[in-house]
N, CA, C and O atoms as a DFTB+ gen file, in Angstrom:
752 C
 N C O
     1  1     114.344      13.696      88.681
     2  2     115.232      12.402      88.645
     3  2     114.379      11.124      88.070
     4  3     114.880      10.427      87.188
     5  1     113.306      10.887      88.504
     6  2     112.283       9.957      88.270
     7  2     111.868       9.814      86.699
     8  3     111.896       8.744      86.089
     9  1     111.511      10.962      86.191
    10  2     111.086      10.996      84.805
    11  2     112.228      10.573      83.801
    12  3     111.890       9.895      82.830
    13  1     113.443      10.889      83.945
    14  2     114.386      10.265      83.249
    15  2     114.633       8.812      83.391
    16  3     114.917       8.062      82.457
    17  1     114.538       8.566      84.289
    18  2     114.919       6.848      84.818
    19  2     113.826       6.255      84.017
    20  3     114.108       5.314      83.276
    21  1     112.598       6.699      84.079
    22  2     111.400       6.259      83.881
    23  2     111.306       6.150      82.267
    24  3     110.527       5.347      81.754
    25  1     112.113       6.972      81.511
    26  2     111.935       7.372      80.306
    27  2     112.812       6.451      79.867
    28  3     112.289       5.663      79.079
    29  1     114.452       6.173      80.178
    30  2     114.983       4.949      79.948
    31  2     114.655       3.787      79.957
    32  3     114.904       2.948      79.091
    33  1     114.049       3.646      80.976
    34  2     113.493       2.286      81.321
    35  2     112.435       1.869      80.123
    36  3     112.345       0.709      79.719
    37  1     111.620       2.993      79.590
    38  2     110.316       2.633      79.027
    39  2     111.081       2.534      77.576
    40  3     110.430       1.789      76.844
    41  1     112.105       2.981      77.009
    42  2     112.893       2.993      76.016
    43  2     113.343       1.615      76.026
    44  3     112.835       1.004      75.086
    45  1     114.190       0.820      76.816
    46  2     114.495      -0.307      77.005
    47  2     113.658      -1.429      77.041
    48  3     114.118      -2.517      76.693
    49  1     112.312      -1.309      77.470
    50  2     111.355      -2.013      77.473
    51  2     110.587      -2.363      76.084
    52  3     110.018      -3.422      75.820
    53  1     110.740      -0.935      75.068
    54  2     110.432      -0.551      74.102
    55  2     111.105      -1.513      73.212
    56  3     110.452      -2.403      72.668
    57  1     112.450      -1.378      73.021
    58  2     113.475      -1.935      72.561
    59  2     113.567      -3.756      72.486
    60  3     113.970      -4.412      71.526
    61  1     113.126      -4.213      73.640
    62  2     112.959      -5.573      73.969
    63  2     111.993      -5.918      73.174
    64  3     112.343      -6.697      72.287
    65  1     110.805      -5.585      73.179
    66  2     109.579      -5.648      72.436
    67  2     109.915      -5.571      70.822
    68  3     109.541      -6.427      70.020
    69  1     110.542      -4.614      70.544
    70  2     110.805      -4.716      69.253
    71  2     111.706      -5.604      68.690
    72  3     111.610      -6.119      67.576
    73  1     112.668      -5.776      69.581
    74  2     113.629      -7.334      69.136
    75  2     112.856      -8.319      69.110
    76  3     113.315      -9.286      68.502
    77  1     111.311      -8.507      69.775
    78  2     111.033      -9.731      69.470
    79  2     110.212      -9.930      68.271
    80  3     109.909     -11.028      67.805
    81  1     109.858      -8.715      67.783
    82  2     109.283      -8.645      66.239
    83  2     110.420      -8.903      65.114
    84  3     110.067      -8.790      63.940
    85  1     111.621      -9.205      65.371
    86  2     112.740      -9.662      64.174
    87  2     112.344     -10.892      64.055
    88  3     111.932     -11.700      64.886
    89  1     112.610     -10.982      62.276
    90  2     111.763     -12.019      61.817
    91  2     113.290     -13.162      61.712
    92  3     114.441     -12.758      61.877
    93  1     112.947     -14.443      61.440
    94  2     114.214     -15.159      61.392
    95  2     113.918     -15.792      59.937
    96  3     114.866     -16.473      59.545
    97  1     112.863     -15.731      59.075
    98  2     113.123     -16.101      57.908
    99  2     111.744     -15.127      57.210
   100  3     110.949     -14.392      57.796
   101  1     111.878     -15.541      55.464
   102  2     110.647     -14.783      55.066
   103  2     110.722     -15.251      53.452
   104  3     111.773     -15.469      52.848
   105  1     109.294     -15.359      52.863
   106  2     109.254     -15.677      51.335
   107  2     108.792     -14.504      50.926
   108  3     108.126     -13.670      51.540
   109  1     109.357     -14.504      49.426
   110  2     109.000     -13.041      48.969
   111  2     109.012     -13.855      47.323
   112  3     109.912     -14.430      46.711
   113  1     107.762     -13.616      47.038
   114  2     107.342     -14.177      45.542
   115  2     107.512     -12.767      44.429
   116  3     106.888     -11.706      44.396
   117  1     108.710     -13.328      43.518
   118  2     108.408     -12.026      42.403
   119  2     108.422     -12.742      40.957
   120  3     108.625     -13.935      40.728
   121  1     108.203     -11.890      40.208
   122  2     108.515     -12.618      38.931
   123  2     109.977     -12.876      38.161
   124  3     110.928     -12.138      38.417
   125  1     110.059     -13.648      37.486
   126  2     111.022     -14.159      36.807
   127  2     111.282     -14.970      35.262
   128  3     110.561     -15.960      35.136
   129  1     111.869     -14.789      34.514
   130  2     111.719     -15.386      33.299
   131  2     113.081     -16.168      32.942
   132  3     114.211     -15.686      33.017
   133  1     112.853     -17.047      32.671
   134  2     114.188     -18.018      31.984
   135  2     113.695     -18.749      30.685
   136  3     112.713     -19.474      30.528
   137  1     114.607     -18.370      29.853
   138  2     114.430     -19.062      28.677
   139  2     115.454     -20.470      28.042
   140  3     116.522     -20.279      27.460
   141  1     115.082     -21.344      28.206
   142  2     115.982     -22.496      27.629
   143  2     115.706     -22.899      26.450
   144  3     114.757     -23.610      26.119
   145  1     116.874     -22.269      25.516
   146  2     117.029     -22.271      24.092
   147  2     117.919     -23.097      23.372
   148  3     118.379     -23.984      24.090
   149  1     118.260     -23.116      22.392
   150  2     119.134     -23.905      21.462
   151  2     120.368     -23.577      21.829
   152  3     120.516     -22.462      22.329
   153  1     121.752     -24.618      21.641
   154  2     122.816     -23.700      21.937
   155  2     123.063     -22.747      20.834
   156  3     123.576     -21.723      21.287
   157  1     122.911     -22.710      19.716
   158  2     123.154     -21.621      18.954
   159  2     122.485     -20.218      19.414
   160  3     122.844     -19.122      18.984
   161  1     121.513     -20.422      20.307
   162  2     120.631     -18.954      20.432
   163  2     121.141     -18.605      21.973
   164  3     120.880     -17.508      22.468
   165  1     121.669     -19.319      22.481
   166  2     121.915     -18.768      23.813
   167  2     122.623     -17.595      24.243
   168  3     122.903     -16.870      23.289
   169  1     122.992     -17.181      25.319
   170  2     124.196     -16.017      25.773
   171  2     125.111     -16.159      25.450
   172  3     125.671     -15.290      24.782
   173  1     125.758     -17.418      25.794
   174  2     127.121     -17.740      25.092
   175  2     126.722     -18.885      24.028
   176  3     126.576     -20.027      24.463
   177  1     126.535     -18.626      22.618
   178  2     126.172     -19.115      22.109
   179  2     127.004     -20.034      21.033
   180  3     127.592     -19.406      20.152
   181  1     127.118     -21.639      21.024
   182  2     128.314     -22.544      20.152
   183  2     126.982     -22.660      19.079
   184  3     125.786     -22.934      19.180
   185  1     127.836     -22.321      18.104
   186  2     127.492     -22.273      16.798
   187  2     128.247     -22.755      15.556
   188  3     129.380     -22.327      15.340
   189  1     127.662     -23.625      14.737
   190  2     128.334     -24.397      14.095
   191  2     128.572     -23.675      12.878
   192  3     127.584     -22.975      12.658
   193  1     129.647     -23.504      11.789
   194  2     129.755     -22.822      10.682
   195  2     128.837     -23.508       9.643
   196  3     128.626     -24.718       9.717
   197  1     128.251     -22.681       8.602
   198  2     127.720     -22.920       7.312
   199  2     128.132     -22.396       6.370
   200  3     128.421     -21.202       6.447
   201  1     128.302     -23.107       5.154
   202  2     128.107     -22.855       3.869
   203  2     127.800     -21.335       3.325
   204  3     128.214     -20.807       2.293
   205  1     126.940     -20.797       4.348
   206  2     126.477     -18.989       4.343
   207  2     127.513     -18.297       4.675
   208  3     127.819     -17.270       4.070
   209  1     128.395     -18.914       5.989
   210  2     129.654     -18.102       6.450
   211  2     130.668     -18.109       5.339
   212  3     131.617     -17.325       5.325
   213  1     130.483     -18.865       4.556
   214  2     131.838     -18.377       3.449
   215  2     133.305     -18.858       3.699
   216  3     134.255     -18.266       3.186
   217  1     133.495     -20.203       4.690
   218  2     134.485     -20.302       5.151
   219  2     134.889     -21.643       4.808
   220  3     133.953     -22.427       4.962
   221  1     136.149     -22.285       4.320
   222  2     136.355     -23.296       3.683
   223  2     136.318     -24.736       4.818
   224  3     136.716     -24.599       5.975
   225  1     135.963     -25.643       4.469
   226  2     136.033     -26.997       5.485
   227  2     134.601     -27.085       5.918
   228  3     134.415     -28.162       6.484
   229  1     133.548     -26.363       5.861
   230  2     132.442     -26.847       6.059
   231  2     131.295     -27.534       5.446
   232  3     130.178     -27.492       5.963
   233  1     131.551     -28.182       4.327
   234  2     130.793     -28.906       3.591
   235  2     130.318     -30.174       3.937
   236  3     129.223     -30.603       3.575
   237  1     131.200     -30.847       4.702
   238  2     131.024     -32.159       5.339
   239  2     129.867     -32.278       6.415
   240  3     129.272     -33.334       6.628
   241  1     129.605     -31.061       7.084
   242  2     128.719     -31.061       8.209
   243  2     129.325     -31.346       9.341
   244  3     128.539     -31.614      10.249
   245  1     130.502     -31.387       9.627
   246  2     130.823     -32.033      10.745
   247  2     130.450     -31.613      12.450
   248  3     130.595     -32.281      13.473
   249  1     129.989     -30.406      12.267
   250  2     129.596     -29.523      13.388
   251  2     128.364     -29.075      13.205
   252  3     128.307     -28.235      12.307
   253  1     127.267     -29.341      13.762
   254  2     125.952     -29.331      13.765
   255  2     124.945     -29.504      14.982
   256  3     124.987     -30.416      15.808
   257  1     124.032     -28.457      14.938
   258  2     123.060     -28.616      16.021
   259  2     121.673     -29.588      16.221
   260  3     120.585     -29.319      15.713
   261  1     121.891     -30.513      16.886
   262  2     120.988     -31.631      17.237
   263  2     120.413     -31.741      18.700
   264  3     121.010     -31.863      19.769
   265  1     119.046     -31.659      18.412
   266  2     118.507     -31.405      20.113
   267  2     118.770     -30.324      20.828
   268  3     118.731     -30.295      22.058
   269  1     119.053     -29.375      20.098
   270  2     119.578     -28.031      21.211
   271  2     120.896     -27.941      21.265
   272  3     121.421     -26.906      21.675
   273  1     121.848     -29.334      20.737
   274  2     123.345     -29.406      21.277
   275  2     124.043     -28.960      20.118
   276  3     123.651     -29.154      18.967
   277  1     124.902     -28.465      20.386
   278  2     126.041     -28.251      19.308
   279  2     126.661     -30.037      19.479
   280  3     126.840     -30.663      20.523
   281  1     126.861     -30.459      18.145
   282  2     127.481     -32.014      18.355
   283  2     128.755     -31.718      17.042
   284  3     128.567     -30.875      16.164
   285  1     129.741     -32.380      17.104
   286  2     130.649     -32.519      16.680
   287  2     131.173     -33.880      16.143
   288  3     131.732     -34.625      16.948
   289  1     131.041     -34.257      14.878
   290  2     131.677     -35.599      14.201
   291  2     132.574     -35.358      13.332
   292  3     132.372     -34.887      12.213
   293  1     133.744     -35.709      13.861
   294  2     135.126     -35.336      12.896
   295  2     135.098     -36.511      11.969
   296  3     135.923     -36.447      11.057
   297  1     134.418     -37.449      11.997
   298  2     134.419     -38.649      11.054
   299  2     133.605     -38.297       9.324
   300  3     133.772     -38.707       8.176
   301  1     132.773     -37.394       9.965
   302  2     131.717     -37.046       8.699
   303  2     132.591     -36.610       7.742
   304  3     133.571     -35.882       7.898
   305  1     132.077     -37.212       6.528
   306  2     132.489     -36.738       5.026
   307  2     131.487     -37.088       3.745
   308  3     130.375     -36.583       3.898
   309  1     131.584     -37.556       2.983
   310  2     130.734     -37.599       1.707
   311  2     129.587     -38.420       2.200
   312  3     129.642     -39.360       2.994
   313  1     128.373     -37.838       1.511
   314  2     127.298     -38.313       1.927
   315  2     126.952     -38.534       3.382
   316  3     126.182     -39.438       3.709
   317  1     127.619     -37.564       4.425
   318  2     127.100     -37.663       5.849
   319  2     127.727     -39.060       6.291
   320  3     127.415     -39.448       7.417
   321  1     128.526     -39.811       5.572
   322  2     128.603     -41.291       6.023
   323  2     130.310     -40.979       6.894
   324  3     131.180     -40.219       6.469
   325  1     130.385     -41.848       8.204
   326  2     131.668     -41.703       8.938
   327  2     132.563     -42.332       7.930
   328  3     132.202     -43.164       7.097
   329  1     134.094     -41.728       8.123
   330  2     135.205     -42.006       7.376
   331  2     136.414     -42.394       8.490
   332  3     136.874     -43.528       8.628
   333  1     136.816     -41.228       9.238
   334  2     137.767     -41.192      10.251
   335  2     138.886     -40.751       9.863
   336  3     138.964     -40.204       8.763
   337  1     140.060     -40.904      10.732
   338  2     141.474     -40.424      10.392
   339  2     142.463     -41.758      10.432
   340  3     142.225     -42.699      11.189
   341  1     143.797     -41.727       9.372
   342  2     144.262     -42.508       9.693
   343  2     145.589     -42.316      10.144
   344  3     146.225     -41.282       9.940
   345  1     146.020     -43.322      10.767
   346  2     147.815     -43.188      11.444
   347  2     148.620     -42.363      10.337
   348  3     148.301     -42.223       9.156
   349  1     149.665     -41.881      10.955
   350  2     150.640     -40.737      10.064
   351  2     149.737     -39.938       9.513
   352  3     149.606     -39.956       8.290
   353  1     149.193     -39.351      10.068
   354  2     148.426     -38.081       9.103
   355  2     148.111     -36.970      10.275
   356  3     148.107     -37.044      11.503
   357  1     147.815     -35.759       9.216
   358  2     147.278     -34.446      10.263
   359  2     146.128     -34.019       9.793
   360  3     146.057     -33.950       8.566
   361  1     145.014     -33.648      10.534
   362  2     143.955     -33.437       9.756
   363  2     143.517     -32.064      10.769
   364  3     143.369     -32.209      11.983
   365  1     143.345     -30.778      10.101
   366  2     143.102     -29.667      10.751
   367  2     141.516     -29.361      10.194
   368  3     141.106     -29.658       9.072
   369  1     140.741     -28.696      11.264
   370  2     139.389     -28.254      11.413
   371  2     139.772     -26.885      11.386
   372  3     140.302     -26.631      12.467
   373  1     139.751     -26.007      10.737
   374  2     140.272     -24.380      10.876
   375  2     139.206     -23.601      11.352
   376  3     139.352     -22.654      12.125
   377  1     138.014     -24.034      10.848
   378  2     136.483     -23.565      11.466
   379  2     135.847     -24.438      11.936
   380  3     135.053     -24.915      11.124
   381  1     135.821     -25.003      13.168
   382  2     135.405     -26.007      13.808
   383  2     134.011     -25.693      14.337
   384  3     133.080     -26.489      14.225
   385  1     133.883     -24.243      15.043
   386  2     132.654     -23.729      15.224
   387  2     132.872     -22.655      15.921
   388  3     134.030     -22.455      16.287
   389  1     131.794     -21.667      16.291
   390  2     131.934     -20.551      16.678
   391  2     131.279     -20.289      18.022
   392  3     130.208     -20.796      18.353
   393  1     132.004     -19.452      18.782
   394  2     131.760     -18.804      20.226
   395  2     131.124     -17.381      19.928
   396  3     131.774     -16.443      19.467
   397  1     129.818     -17.336      20.238
   398  2     129.300     -15.809      20.405
   399  2     129.044     -15.117      21.609
   400  3     128.481     -15.849      22.424
   401  1     129.236     -14.070      21.980
   402  2     128.735     -13.589      23.199
   403  2     127.644     -12.906      23.009
   404  3     127.737     -11.777      22.527
   405  1     126.470     -13.410      23.325
   406  2     125.256     -12.362      23.368
   407  2     124.772     -11.734      24.803
   408  3     123.596     -11.432      25.005
   409  1     125.448     -11.629      25.437
   410  2     125.232     -10.747      26.806
   411  2     125.719      -9.618      26.367
   412  3     126.250      -9.456      25.268
   413  1     125.482      -8.427      27.594
   414  2     125.665      -7.330      27.622
   415  2     127.172      -7.420      28.617
   416  3     127.713      -6.360      28.932
   417  1     127.574      -8.313      28.915
   418  2     128.765      -8.295      29.748
   419  2     129.978      -8.835      28.778
   420  3     129.741      -9.683      27.919
   421  1     131.247      -8.308      28.965
   422  2     132.539      -9.028      28.550
   423  2     132.811     -10.174      29.075
   424  3     132.872     -10.226      30.303
   425  1     133.063     -11.493      28.215
   426  2     133.562     -12.555      28.932
   427  2     134.684     -13.270      28.687
   428  3     135.414     -12.895      27.770
   429  1     134.969     -14.228      29.325
   430  2     136.405     -14.692      28.838
   431  2     136.422     -16.136      29.235
   432  3     136.247     -16.588      30.367
   433  1     136.704     -16.907      27.927
   434  2     136.587     -18.212      28.253
   435  2     137.566     -19.167      27.702
   436  3     138.505     -18.706      27.053
   437  1     137.450     -20.654      27.908
   438  2     138.383     -21.513      27.445
   439  2     137.574     -22.689      27.039
   440  3     136.344     -22.635      27.019
   441  1     138.074     -23.484      26.797
   442  2     137.613     -25.162      26.467
   443  2     138.506     -26.161      27.241
   444  3     139.725     -26.065      27.381
   445  1     137.653     -27.191      27.748
   446  2     138.261     -28.054      28.459
   447  2     137.713     -29.649      27.930
   448  3     136.529     -29.666      27.595
   449  1     138.409     -30.875      27.834
   450  2     137.978     -31.738      26.767
   451  2     137.787     -32.812      28.225
   452  3     138.470     -32.850      29.248
   453  1     136.572     -33.625      27.821
   454  2     137.097     -34.678      28.792
   455  2     136.734     -36.208      27.614
   456  3     135.641     -36.292      27.054
   457  1     137.716     -37.160      27.438
   458  2     137.723     -38.092      26.921
   459  2     138.451     -38.193      25.507
   460  3     139.451     -37.480      25.431
   461  1     138.166     -38.892      24.446
   462  2     138.773     -39.005      23.332
   463  2     140.097     -39.916      23.997
   464  3     141.116     -39.871      23.308
   465  1     140.164     -40.605      25.066
   466  2     141.126     -41.231      25.755
   467  2     142.690     -40.690      25.422
   468  3     142.909     -39.725      24.690
   469  1     143.534     -41.328      25.961
   470  2     145.171     -41.230      26.139
   471  2     145.947     -42.083      25.192
   472  3     146.275     -43.198      25.597
   473  1     146.250     -41.758      24.123
   474  2     147.089     -42.255      23.336
   475  2     147.990     -41.435      23.225
   476  3     147.667     -40.248      23.180
   477  1     149.247     -41.766      23.157
   478  2     150.366     -40.777      22.936
   479  2     150.692     -40.460      21.756
   480  3     151.438     -39.513      21.504
   481  1     149.931     -41.564      20.497
   482  2     149.886     -41.370      19.241
   483  2     149.140     -40.659      18.350
   484  3     149.141     -40.760      17.123
   485  1     148.399     -39.816      19.163
   486  2     147.299     -38.943      18.972
   487  2     147.187     -37.692      19.365
   488  3     146.356     -37.506      20.254
   489  1     147.626     -36.999      19.072
   490  2     148.209     -35.120      19.449
   491  2     146.755     -34.267      19.083
   492  3     146.143     -34.280      18.015
   493  1     146.477     -33.648      20.135
   494  2     145.539     -32.964      19.640
   495  2     145.740     -31.324      19.907
   496  3     146.135     -31.044      21.039
   497  1     145.546     -30.388      19.134
   498  2     145.733     -29.516      19.158
   499  2     144.091     -28.501      19.348
   500  3     143.062     -28.797      18.740
   501  1     144.188     -27.575      20.104
   502  2     142.588     -27.194      20.074
   503  2     142.704     -25.860      20.604
   504  3     143.297     -25.730      21.676
   505  1     142.172     -24.718      19.948
   506  2     142.797     -23.431      19.891
   507  2     141.519     -22.389      19.664
   508  3     140.518     -22.774      19.060
   509  1     141.626     -21.096      20.173
   510  2     140.413     -20.341      19.982
   511  2     140.759     -19.001      19.592
   512  3     141.842     -18.735      20.112
   513  1     140.326     -18.033      18.909
   514  2     140.808     -16.604      18.371
   515  2     139.782     -15.891      18.415
   516  3     138.846     -16.353      17.763
   517  1     139.566     -14.820      18.998
   518  2     138.400     -13.547      18.882
   519  2     138.687     -12.877      17.342
   520  3     139.669     -12.252      16.939
   521  1     137.388     -13.275      16.625
   522  2     137.592     -12.680      14.861
   523  2     137.081     -11.590      14.630
   524  3     137.221     -11.087      13.515
   525  1     136.241     -10.846      15.795
   526  2     135.964      -9.515      15.684
   527  2     136.789      -8.639      16.008
   528  3     136.993      -7.622      15.344
   529  1     137.253      -8.878      16.867
   530  2     138.528      -7.657      17.320
   531  2     139.838      -7.545      16.451
   532  3     140.477      -8.560      16.174
   533  1     140.196      -6.392      16.060
   534  2     141.408      -6.499      15.243
   535  2     142.905      -7.430      15.986
   536  3     143.145      -7.322      17.189
   537  1     143.640      -8.160      15.208
   538  2     144.838      -8.378      15.344
   539  2     144.431      -9.190      16.999
   540  3     144.916      -8.701      18.020
   541  1     143.681     -10.209      17.062
   542  2     143.650     -10.848      18.502
   543  2     144.619     -12.033      18.695
   544  3     144.841     -12.537      17.594
   545  1     145.108     -12.500      19.432
   546  2     146.277     -13.437      19.729
   547  2     145.253     -14.858      19.266
   548  3     144.055     -14.796      19.542
   549  1     145.707     -15.880      18.689
   550  2     145.239     -17.551      19.135
   551  2     145.674     -17.863      20.534
   552  3     146.820     -17.688      20.951
   553  1     144.821     -18.267      21.122
   554  2     144.835     -18.688      22.442
   555  2     144.937     -20.030      22.444
   556  3     144.167     -20.617      21.684
   557  1     145.735     -20.725      23.142
   558  2     145.664     -22.504      23.022
   559  2     144.908     -22.914      24.386
   560  3     144.933     -22.273      25.437
   561  1     144.303     -23.995      24.163
   562  2     143.397     -24.693      25.142
   563  2     144.014     -26.059      25.352
   564  3     143.836     -26.617      26.434
   565  1     144.820     -26.715      24.277
   566  2     145.163     -27.952      24.536
   567  2     146.379     -27.980      23.183
   568  3     145.907     -27.691      22.084
   569  1     148.076     -28.349      23.236
   570  2     148.952     -28.234      22.676
   571  2     149.572     -29.770      22.809
   572  3     150.097     -30.028      23.892
   573  1     149.558     -30.661      21.944
   574  2     149.877     -31.711      21.636
   575  2     149.180     -32.427      23.108
   576  3     149.956     -32.704      24.023
   577  1     148.138     -32.619      23.219
   578  2     147.523     -33.202      24.042
   579  2     147.282     -32.933      25.743
   580  3     146.682     -33.604      26.583
   581  1     148.044     -31.620      25.837
   582  2     148.284     -31.099      27.112
   583  2     147.715     -29.593      27.555
   584  3     147.745     -28.527      26.939
   585  1     147.170     -29.941      28.903
   586  2     146.187     -28.691      28.883
   587  2     147.100     -27.156      28.917
   588  3     148.147     -27.070      29.559
   589  1     146.621     -26.189      28.263
   590  2     147.224     -24.958      28.330
   591  2     146.232     -23.781      29.096
   592  3     145.045     -24.105      29.067
   593  1     146.445     -22.790      29.611
   594  2     145.930     -21.957      30.075
   595  2     145.279     -20.738      29.056
   596  3     145.011     -19.602      29.446
   597  1     145.108     -21.192      27.809
   598  2     144.895     -20.067      27.191
   599  2     143.210     -19.811      26.985
   600  3     142.381     -20.657      26.648
   601  1     143.027     -18.648      27.239
   602  2     141.424     -17.602      27.191
   603  2     141.372     -16.506      26.353
   604  3     142.197     -15.627      26.106
   605  1     139.836     -16.800      25.814
   606  2     139.612     -15.751      24.864
   607  2     138.641     -14.690      25.514
   608  3     137.671     -15.080      26.164
   609  1     138.927     -13.222      25.319
   610  2     138.046     -12.616      25.833
   611  2     137.115     -11.911      24.413
   612  3     137.561     -11.564      23.320
   613  1     135.871     -11.875      24.864
   614  2     134.603     -11.299      23.844
   615  2     134.035     -10.431      24.507
   616  3     133.749     -10.607      25.691
   617  1     133.768      -9.314      23.839
   618  2     133.192      -8.327      24.493
   619  2     131.585      -8.365      23.980
   620  3     131.429      -9.262      23.151
   621  1     130.478      -7.686      24.241
   622  2     129.352      -7.728      24.051
   623  2     129.007      -8.208      22.325
   624  3     129.419      -7.381      21.512
   625  1     128.440      -9.201      21.847
   626  2     128.505      -9.294      20.507
   627  2     129.475      -9.685      19.472
   628  3     129.302      -9.831      18.262
   629  1     130.631      -9.840      20.261
   630  2     131.861     -10.569      19.400
   631  2     131.975     -12.025      19.265
   632  3     131.411     -12.711      20.118
   633  1     132.562     -12.543      18.405
   634  2     132.642     -14.162      18.080
   635  2     133.981     -14.627      18.098
   636  3     134.908     -13.835      17.936
   637  1     134.182     -15.920      18.292
   638  2     135.380     -16.110      18.377
   639  2     135.189     -17.687      17.495
   640  3     134.192     -18.405      17.577
   641  1     136.600     -18.008      16.545
   642  2     136.669     -19.310      16.067
   643  2     137.205     -20.344      16.710
   644  3     138.176     -20.039      17.403
   645  1     136.957     -21.244      16.712
   646  2     137.534     -22.631      17.309
   647  2     137.787     -23.612      16.413
   648  3     137.004     -24.216      15.681
   649  1     139.293     -23.737      16.581
   650  2     139.890     -24.581      15.413
   651  2     140.579     -26.031      16.112
   652  3     140.859     -26.081      17.310
   653  1     140.771     -27.032      15.294
   654  2     141.242     -27.906      15.978
   655  2     142.215     -28.818      14.942
   656  3     141.996     -28.815      13.731
   657  1     143.373     -29.642      15.577
   658  2     143.784     -30.036      14.801
   659  2     144.537     -31.529      15.500
   660  3     144.950     -31.563      16.659
   661  1     144.603     -32.620      14.609
   662  2     144.624     -33.991      15.014
   663  2     145.781     -34.533      14.186
   664  3     145.683     -34.591      12.960
   665  1     146.973     -34.965      14.890
   666  2     148.116     -35.665      14.478
   667  2     148.182     -36.925      14.805
   668  3     148.613     -37.233      15.916
   669  1     147.796     -37.818      13.959
   670  2     148.263     -39.456      14.751
   671  2     149.671     -39.359      14.078
   672  3     150.150     -38.555      13.278
   673  1     150.221     -40.630      14.784
   674  2     151.232     -40.873      14.416
   675  2     151.311     -42.601      13.958
   676  3     150.231     -43.172      14.112
   677  1     152.166     -43.260      13.556
   678  2     152.415     -44.547      13.290
   679  2     151.639     -45.407      14.357
   680  3     151.619     -45.017      15.524
   681  1     151.144     -46.305      14.069
   682  2     150.746     -47.222      15.284
   683  2     149.552     -46.511      16.523
   684  3     149.330     -46.868      17.680
   685  1     149.099     -45.665      15.903
   686  2     147.912     -44.928      16.556
   687  2     146.955     -46.022      16.593
   688  3     146.987     -46.804      15.643
   689  1     146.001     -46.240      17.639
   690  2     145.242     -47.475      18.064
   691  2     143.645     -47.112      16.827
   692  3     143.037     -46.042      16.838
   693  1     143.447     -47.794      16.297
   694  2     142.182     -48.025      15.061
   695  2     140.945     -47.961      16.004
   696  3     140.216     -48.950      16.082
   697  1     140.767     -47.211      16.484
   698  2     139.413     -47.172      17.123
   699  2     138.539     -46.278      17.370
   700  3     139.092     -45.270      17.810
   701  1     137.202     -46.154      17.278
   702  2     136.486     -45.157      17.732
   703  2     136.066     -44.560      19.267
   704  3     135.533     -45.109      20.232
   705  1     136.633     -42.960      19.002
   706  2     136.423     -42.331      20.510
   707  2     135.416     -41.367      20.415
   708  3     135.020     -40.813      19.390
   709  1     134.967     -41.182      21.766
   710  2     134.171     -39.871      22.279
   711  2     134.653     -39.005      23.180
   712  3     135.203     -39.381      24.215
   713  1     134.491     -37.819      22.871
   714  2     134.863     -36.833      23.747
   715  2     133.617     -35.556      24.223
   716  3     132.672     -35.172      23.534
   717  1     133.958     -35.156      25.436
   718  2     133.101     -34.140      25.489
   719  2     133.749     -32.647      25.738
   720  3     134.445     -32.433      26.731
   721  1     133.396     -31.374      24.511
   722  2     134.330     -30.443      24.934
   723  2     133.346     -29.480      26.164
   724  3     132.119     -29.549      26.219
   725  1     134.008     -28.808      26.874
   726  2     132.804     -27.727      27.584
   727  2     133.535     -26.232      27.650
   728  3     134.692     -26.184      28.067
   729  1     132.980     -25.230      27.312
   730  2     133.362     -24.148      27.135
   731  2     132.642     -23.378      28.679
   732  3     131.493     -23.200      29.083
   733  1     133.931     -23.095      29.176
   734  2     134.001     -22.406      30.678
   735  2     134.080     -21.009      30.258
   736  3     135.097     -20.569      29.721
   737  1     132.876     -20.179      30.519
   738  2     133.098     -18.707      30.476
   739  2     133.020     -17.928      31.985
   740  3     132.537     -18.469      32.980
   741  1     133.384     -17.044      31.972
   742  2     133.312     -16.299      32.906
   743  2     133.206     -14.476      32.829
   744  3     133.768     -13.894      31.901
   745  1     132.551     -13.812      33.736
   746  2     132.601     -12.579      33.198
   747  2     133.802     -11.573      33.832
   748  3     134.172     -11.389      34.992
   749  1     134.240     -11.009      32.547
   750  2     135.504     -10.157      33.180
   751  2     135.524      -8.895      33.641
   752  3     136.569      -8.417      34.083
């Protein structure tokens, strides 16, 4: 009877000693690689259309890469100079820029905007469409300047076209405005 009791006591003592060896923190070094690249070369690439894409409306160069970021200047025109849009008009950029999924995952994205101010006389229509998949629906991000819940799905290697229309009414303020467009992507 004493031997089993001694064995139980020894096991309890050993367990206590082992618990004392439990760690509370650790640091483990591993190699990792991160490449910071231009917007048009990233996993979720934002790419301006070029004349090589053979689509209408890109000769003014309103979308371009500058300092590794996609820039959009909607006032650009002849000779690269700024002109703008006038009241009582509608301008459409059917091929504003492309979004390409360079990851191995299927993604879903939308676009949000910050800026351009609020003027009920300038309506913004921003939408996207998967141009690689057959019969993909156009998804609205903004319609008459109101946020929509449109999302575009892209499988690996697929591209989406982003288009924009601006509708200015009579009496629209004659000012220059700036905005930031953000592409929000999640793995689906």
